[in-house]
N, CA, C and O atoms as a Tinker XYZ file with bonds, in Angstrom:
   276  protein
     1  N     26.765000    1.990000  -24.655000    73     2
     2  CA    25.614000    2.171000  -23.802000    64     1     3
     3  C     24.445000    1.359000  -24.366000    63     2     4     5
     4  O     24.169000    1.405000  -25.565000    81     3
     5  N     23.772000    0.625000  -23.503000    73     3     6
     6  CA    22.654000   -0.208000  -23.909000    64     5     7
     7  C     21.337000    0.499000  -23.595000    63     6     8     9
     8  O     21.150000    1.035000  -22.503000    81     7
     9  N     20.441000    0.489000  -24.558000    73     7    10
    10  CA    19.113000    1.060000  -24.345000    64     9    11
    11  C     18.177000   -0.073000  -23.977000    63    10    12    13
    12  O     18.105000   -1.080000  -24.681000    81    11
    13  N     17.453000    0.088000  -22.868000    73    11    14
    14  CA    16.506000   -0.936000  -22.443000    64    13    15
    15  C     15.094000   -0.465000  -22.719000    63    14    16    17
    16  O     14.721000    0.665000  -22.404000    81    15
    17  N     14.318000   -1.354000  -23.311000    73    15    18
    18  CA    12.928000   -1.069000  -23.635000    64    17    19
    19  C     12.022000   -1.874000  -22.723000    63    18    20    21
    20  O     12.390000   -2.953000  -22.258000    81    19
    21  N     10.833000   -1.341000  -22.470000    73    19    22
    22  CA     9.852000   -2.025000  -21.638000    64    21    23
    23  C      8.943000   -2.882000  -22.515000    63    22    24    25
    24  O      8.499000   -2.449000  -23.578000    81    23
    25  N      8.676000   -4.094000  -22.060000    73    23    26
    26  CA     7.735000   -4.971000  -22.741000    64    25    27
    27  C      6.315000   -4.611000  -22.300000    63    26    28    29
    28  O      6.131000   -3.777000  -21.413000    81    27
    29  N      5.321000   -5.237000  -22.914000    73    27    30
    30  CA     3.930000   -5.015000  -22.518000    64    29    31
    31  C      3.762000   -5.334000  -21.038000    63    30    32    33
    32  O      3.124000   -4.577000  -20.307000    81    31
    33  N      4.324000   -6.436000  -20.599000    73    31    34
    34  CA     4.208000   -6.834000  -19.195000    64    33    35
    35  C      4.851000   -5.792000  -18.277000    63    34    36    37
    36  O      4.281000   -5.435000  -17.245000    81    35
    37  N      6.023000   -5.311000  -18.647000    73    35    38
    38  CA     6.715000   -4.320000  -17.833000    64    37    39
    39  C      5.972000   -2.983000  -17.806000    63    38    40    41
    40  O      5.942000   -2.308000  -16.777000    81    39
    41  N      5.375000   -2.602000  -18.938000    73    39    42
    42  CA     4.594000   -1.363000  -18.982000    64    41    43
    43  C      3.395000   -1.498000  -18.053000    63    42    44    45
    44  O      3.108000   -0.590000  -17.272000    81    43
    45  N      2.695000   -2.622000  -18.133000    73    43    46
    46  CA     1.526000   -2.841000  -17.272000    64    45    47
    47  C      1.923000   -2.775000  -15.797000    63    46    48    49
    48  O      1.223000   -2.162000  -14.992000    81    47
    49  N      3.038000   -3.401000  -15.444000    73    47    50
    50  CA     3.516000   -3.357000  -14.057000    64    49    51
    51  C      3.844000   -1.919000  -13.647000    63    50    52    53
    52  O      3.542000   -1.506000  -12.527000    81    51
    53  N      4.452000   -1.170000  -14.543000    73    51    54
    54  CA     4.823000    0.224000  -14.248000    64    53    55
    55  C      3.574000    1.080000  -13.992000    63    54    56    57
    56  O      3.590000    1.982000  -13.155000    81    55
    57  N      2.490000    0.781000  -14.728000    73    55    58
    58  CA     1.255000    1.547000  -14.602000    64    57    59
    59  C      0.331000    0.998000  -13.519000    63    58    60    61
    60  O     -0.651000    1.643000  -13.151000    81    59
    61  N      0.643000   -0.183000  -13.014000    73    59    62
    62  CA    -0.189000   -0.788000  -11.974000    64    61    63
    63  C     -1.484000   -1.373000  -12.515000    63    62    64    65
    64  O     -2.498000   -1.394000  -11.818000    81    63
    65  N     -1.453000   -1.849000  -13.762000    73    63    66
    66  CA    -2.634000   -2.451000  -14.385000    64    65    67
    67  C     -2.257000   -3.811000  -14.944000    63    66    68    69
    68  O     -1.084000   -4.185000  -14.944000    81    67
    69  N     -3.249000   -4.553000  -15.420000    73    67    70
    70  CA    -2.963000   -5.858000  -16.019000    64    69    71
    71  C     -2.519000   -5.675000  -17.469000    63    70    72    73
    72  O     -2.729000   -4.621000  -18.068000    81    71
    73  N     -1.911000   -6.706000  -18.013000    73    71    74
    74  CA    -1.511000   -6.638000  -19.424000    64    73    75
    75  C     -2.744000   -6.537000  -20.319000    63    74    76    77
    76  O     -2.711000   -5.868000  -21.352000    81    75
    77  N     -3.830000   -7.200000  -19.926000    73    75    78
    78  CA    -5.071000   -7.112000  -20.694000    64    77    79
    79  C     -5.614000   -5.696000  -20.724000    63    78    80    81
    80  O     -6.093000   -5.229000  -21.757000    81    79
    81  N     -5.540000   -5.012000  -19.583000    73    79    82
    82  CA    -6.004000   -3.620000  -19.521000    64    81    83
    83  C     -5.135000   -2.735000  -20.411000    63    82    84    85
    84  O     -5.653000   -1.874000  -21.122000    81    83
    85  N     -3.828000   -2.939000  -20.377000    73    83    86
    86  CA    -2.943000   -2.135000  -21.228000    64    85    87
    87  C     -3.227000   -2.398000  -22.697000    63    86    88    89
    88  O     -3.249000   -1.472000  -23.508000    81    87
    89  N     -3.447000   -3.671000  -23.041000    73    87    90
    90  CA    -3.713000   -4.020000  -24.433000    64    89    91
    91  C     -5.035000   -3.443000  -24.928000    63    90    92    93
    92  O     -5.220000   -3.288000  -26.136000    81    91
    93  N     -5.957000   -3.122000  -24.023000    73    91    94
    94  CA    -7.245000   -2.563000  -24.429000    64    93    95
    95  C     -7.171000   -1.049000  -24.634000    63    94    96    97
    96  O     -8.108000   -0.450000  -25.161000    81    95
    97  N     -6.071000   -0.432000  -24.224000    73    95    98
    98  CA    -5.908000    1.017000  -24.364000    64    97    99
    99  C     -5.329000    1.381000  -25.726000    63    98   100   101
   100  O     -4.722000    0.548000  -26.399000    81    99
   101  N     -5.527000    2.642000  -26.123000    73    99   102
   102  CA    -4.859000    3.157000  -27.321000    64   101   103
   103  C     -3.435000    3.470000  -26.901000    63   102   104   105
   104  O     -3.176000    4.461000  -26.218000    81   103
   105  N     -2.530000    2.622000  -27.314000    73   103   106
   106  CA    -1.138000    2.696000  -26.867000    64   105   107
   107  C     -0.325000    3.666000  -27.711000    63   106   108   109
   108  O     -0.659000    3.942000  -28.863000    81   107
   109  N      0.747000    4.176000  -27.120000    73   107   110
   110  CA     1.651000    5.009000  -27.922000    64   109   111
   111  C      2.393000    4.134000  -28.935000    63   110   112   113
   112  O      2.495000    2.919000  -28.769000    81   111
   113  N      2.897000    4.763000  -29.963000    73   111   114
   114  CA     3.711000    4.032000  -30.930000    64   113   115
   115  C      4.927000    3.459000  -30.211000    63   114   116   117
   116  O      5.558000    4.159000  -29.419000    81   115
   117  N      5.266000    2.200000  -30.473000    73   115   118
   118  CA     6.449000    1.629000  -29.815000    64   117   119
   119  C      7.728000    2.318000  -30.297000    63   118   120   121
   120  O      7.813000    2.789000  -31.431000    81   119
   121  N      8.703000    2.361000  -29.415000    73   119   122
   122  CA    10.002000    2.934000  -29.774000    64   121   123
   123  C     10.862000    1.923000  -30.522000    63   122   124   125
   124  O     11.800000    2.290000  -31.229000    81   123
   125  N     10.527000    0.637000  -30.356000    73   123   126
   126  CA    11.273000   -0.415000  -31.041000    64   125   127
   127  C     10.346000   -1.587000  -31.306000    63   126   128   129
   128  O      9.450000   -1.880000  -30.514000    81   127
   129  N     10.575000   -2.254000  -32.432000    73   127   130
   130  CA     9.854000   -3.481000  -32.750000    64   129   131
   131  C     10.892000   -4.508000  -33.177000    63   130   132   133
   132  O     11.685000   -4.280000  -34.091000    81   131
   133  N     10.862000   -5.646000  -32.488000    73   131   134
   134  CA    11.764000   -6.745000  -32.831000    64   133   135
   135  C     10.875000   -7.946000  -33.117000    63   134   136   137
   136  O     10.274000   -8.517000  -32.207000    81   135
   137  N     10.799000   -8.322000  -34.378000    73   135   138
   138  CA     9.850000   -9.351000  -34.760000    64   137   139
   139  C      8.449000   -8.820000  -34.522000    63   138   140   141
   140  O      8.057000   -7.803000  -35.095000    81   139
   141  N      7.691000   -9.512000  -33.676000    73   139   142
   142  CA     6.348000   -9.051000  -33.325000    64   141   143
   143  C      6.314000   -8.424000  -31.934000    63   142   144   145
   144  O      5.242000   -8.075000  -31.439000    81   143
   145  N      7.464000   -8.280000  -31.308000    73   143   146
   146  CA     7.545000   -7.754000  -29.946000    64   145   147
   147  C      7.745000   -6.245000  -29.983000    63   146   148   149
   148  O      8.639000   -5.735000  -30.658000    81   147
   149  N      6.885000   -5.540000  -29.238000    73   147   150
   150  CA     6.969000   -4.085000  -29.158000    64   149   151
   151  C      7.715000   -3.688000  -27.892000    63   150   152   153
   152  O      7.641000   -4.377000  -26.875000    81   151
   153  N      8.433000   -2.576000  -27.963000    73   151   154
   154  CA     9.147000   -2.072000  -26.800000    64   153   155
   155  C      9.031000   -0.562000  -26.702000    63   154   156   157
   156  O      9.027000    0.142000  -27.713000    81   155
   157  N      8.936000   -0.071000  -25.469000    73   155   158
   158  CA     8.812000    1.364000  -25.227000    64   157   159
   159  C      9.896000    1.811000  -24.269000    63   158   160   161
   160  O     10.284000    1.068000  -23.367000    81   159
   161  N     10.380000    3.013000  -24.462000    73   159   162
   162  CA    11.290000    3.616000  -23.501000    64   161   163
   163  C     10.468000    4.041000  -22.284000    63   162   164   165
   164  O      9.313000    4.440000  -22.435000    81   163
   165  N     11.036000    3.965000  -21.091000    73   163   166
   166  CA    10.293000    4.383000  -19.898000    64   165   167
   167  C      9.758000    5.814000  -20.013000    63   166   168   169
   168  O      8.637000    6.090000  -19.586000    81   167
   169  N     10.548000    6.720000  -20.585000    73   167   170
   170  CA    10.092000    8.109000  -20.698000    64   169   171
   171  C      8.919000    8.251000  -21.673000    63   170   172   173
   172  O      8.082000    9.138000  -21.505000    81   171
   173  N      8.851000    7.386000  -22.687000    73   171   174
   174  CA     7.715000    7.393000  -23.607000    64   173   175
   175  C      6.437000    7.021000  -22.862000    63   174   176   177
   176  O      5.407000    7.677000  -23.019000    81   175
   177  N      6.508000    5.971000  -22.055000    73   175   178
   178  CA     5.343000    5.515000  -21.294000    64   177   179
   179  C      4.937000    6.554000  -20.255000    63   178   180   181
   180  O      3.748000    6.822000  -20.082000    81   179
   181  N      5.903000    7.135000  -19.566000    73   179   182
   182  CA     5.588000    8.138000  -18.542000    64   181   183
   183  C      4.894000    9.356000  -19.145000    63   182   184   185
   184  O      3.925000    9.861000  -18.577000    81   183
   185  N      5.385000    9.834000  -20.298000    73   183   186
   186  CA     4.780000   10.995000  -20.953000    64   185   187
   187  C      3.382000   10.645000  -21.469000    63   186   188   189
   188  O      2.451000   11.437000  -21.329000    81   187
   189  N      3.240000    9.471000  -22.061000    73   187   190
   190  CA     1.941000    9.022000  -22.572000    64   189   191
   191  C      0.933000    8.893000  -21.429000    63   190   192   193
   192  O     -0.212000    9.328000  -21.559000    81   191
   193  N      1.348000    8.304000  -20.324000    73   191   194
   194  CA     0.457000    8.104000  -19.189000    64   193   195
   195  C      0.040000    9.446000  -18.576000    63   194   196   197
   196  O     -1.110000    9.613000  -18.170000    81   195
   197  N      0.959000   10.385000  -18.512000    73   195   198
   198  CA     0.646000   11.705000  -17.944000    64   197   199
   199  C     -0.348000   12.466000  -18.815000    63   198   200   201
   200  O     -1.108000   13.290000  -18.305000    81   199
   201  N     -0.353000   12.202000  -20.122000    73   199   202
   202  CA    -1.226000   12.921000  -21.053000    64   201   203
   203  C     -2.574000   12.235000  -21.261000    63   202   204   205
   204  O     -3.452000   12.790000  -21.921000    81   203
   205  N     -2.746000   11.033000  -20.705000    73   203   206
   206  CA    -4.021000   10.318000  -20.875000    64   205   207
   207  C     -5.132000   11.044000  -20.135000    63   206   208   209
   208  O     -4.893000   11.654000  -19.093000    81   207
   209  N     -6.365000   10.980000  -20.679000    73   207   210
   210  CA    -7.491000   11.602000  -19.970000    64   209   211
   211  C     -7.725000   10.923000  -18.627000    63   210   212   213
   212  O     -7.384000    9.755000  -18.441000    81   211
   213  N     -8.303000   11.659000  -17.709000    73   211   214
   214  CA    -8.576000   11.118000  -16.382000    64   213   215
   215  C     -9.721000   10.123000  -16.383000    63   214   216   217
   216  O    -10.391000    9.928000  -17.397000    81   215
   217  N     -9.935000    9.505000  -15.252000    73   215   218
   218  CA   -10.978000    8.511000  -15.085000    64   217   219
   219  C    -12.352000    9.147000  -15.318000    63   218   220   221
   220  O    -12.633000   10.239000  -14.824000    81   219
   221  N    -13.187000    8.461000  -16.063000    73   219   222
   222  CA   -14.539000    8.923000  -16.300000    64   221   223
   223  C    -14.677000    9.901000  -17.451000    63   222   224   225
   224  O    -15.783000   10.357000  -17.737000    81   223
   225  N    -13.588000   10.231000  -18.115000    73   223   226
   226  CA   -13.660000   11.149000  -19.244000    64   225   227
   227  C    -14.311000   10.419000  -20.413000    63   226   228   229
   228  O    -14.039000    9.241000  -20.646000    81   227
   229  N    -15.153000   11.106000  -21.128000    73   227   230
   230  CA   -15.727000   10.507000  -22.326000    64   229   231
   231  C    -17.157000   10.062000  -22.159000    63   230   232   233
   232  O    -17.717000    9.445000  -23.065000    81   231
   233  N    -17.753000   10.352000  -21.047000    73   231   234
   234  CA   -19.171000   10.066000  -20.960000    64   233   235
   235  C    -19.546000    8.982000  -19.988000    63   234   236   237
   236  O    -19.191000    9.026000  -18.810000    81   235
   237  N    -20.259000    8.023000  -20.488000    73   235   238
   238  CA   -20.868000    7.045000  -19.621000    64   237   239
   239  C    -22.325000    7.425000  -19.429000    63   238   240   241
   240  O    -22.819000    8.357000  -20.063000    81   239
   241  N    -22.991000    6.722000  -18.579000    73   239   242
   242  CA   -24.407000    6.990000  -18.339000    64   241   243
   243  C    -24.559000    8.262000  -17.508000    63   242   244   245
   244  O    -23.874000    8.425000  -16.499000    81   243
   245  N    -25.474000    9.188000  -17.935000    73   243   246
   246  CA   -25.663000   10.399000  -17.138000    64   245   247
   247  C    -26.271000   10.069000  -15.772000    63   246   248   249
   248  O    -27.006000    9.092000  -15.628000    81   247
   249  N    -25.959000   10.886000  -14.787000    73   247   250
   250  CA   -26.515000   10.686000  -13.454000    64   249   251
   251  C    -27.995000   11.042000  -13.453000    63   250   252   253
   252  O    -28.448000   11.907000  -14.203000    81   251
   253  N    -28.733000   10.356000  -12.597000    73   251   254
   254  CA   -30.157000   10.668000  -12.469000    64   253   255
   255  C    -30.301000   12.034000  -11.812000    63   254   256   257
   256  O    -29.560000   12.384000  -10.894000    81   255
   257  N    -31.253000   12.781000  -12.293000    73   255   258
   258  CA   -31.534000   14.091000  -11.732000    64   257   259
   259  C    -32.493000   13.930000  -10.559000    63   258   260   261
   260  O    -33.495000   13.224000  -10.669000    81   259
   261  N    -32.195000   14.575000   -9.446000    73   259   262
   262  CA   -33.100000   14.544000   -8.308000    64   261   263
   263  C    -34.280000   15.459000   -8.596000    63   262   264   265
   264  O    -34.117000   16.574000   -9.091000    81   263
   265  N    -35.456000   14.972000   -8.279000    73   263   266
   266  CA   -36.655000   15.792000   -8.514000    64   265   267
   267  C    -36.740000   16.882000   -7.447000    63   266   268   269
   268  O    -36.514000   16.639000   -6.262000    81   267
   269  N    -37.068000   18.071000   -7.896000    73   267   270
   270  CA   -37.229000   19.205000   -6.981000    64   269   271
   271  C    -38.630000   19.152000   -6.375000    63   270   272   273
   272  O    -39.588000   18.884000   -7.101000    81   271
   273  N    -38.786000   19.398000   -5.064000    73   271   274
   274  CA   -40.124000   19.358000   -4.437000    64   273   275
   275  C    -41.019000   20.488000   -4.872000    63   274   276
   276  O    -42.163000   20.575000   -4.427000    81   275
């Protein structure tokens, strides 16, 4: 039985983002490293993606408060 690993490009395609966007994220530990190439099992990426915080988590600029009359 052959185990297939996802490359950075394949992970980005699976998540619907660019490779640059994936590279800017805190990635899970790869399941395999061959030379300098990292590989992930699909289930590793799916579990990692499901556990990532949602959009807008972590702050950003606070919203302006509307003045009360």
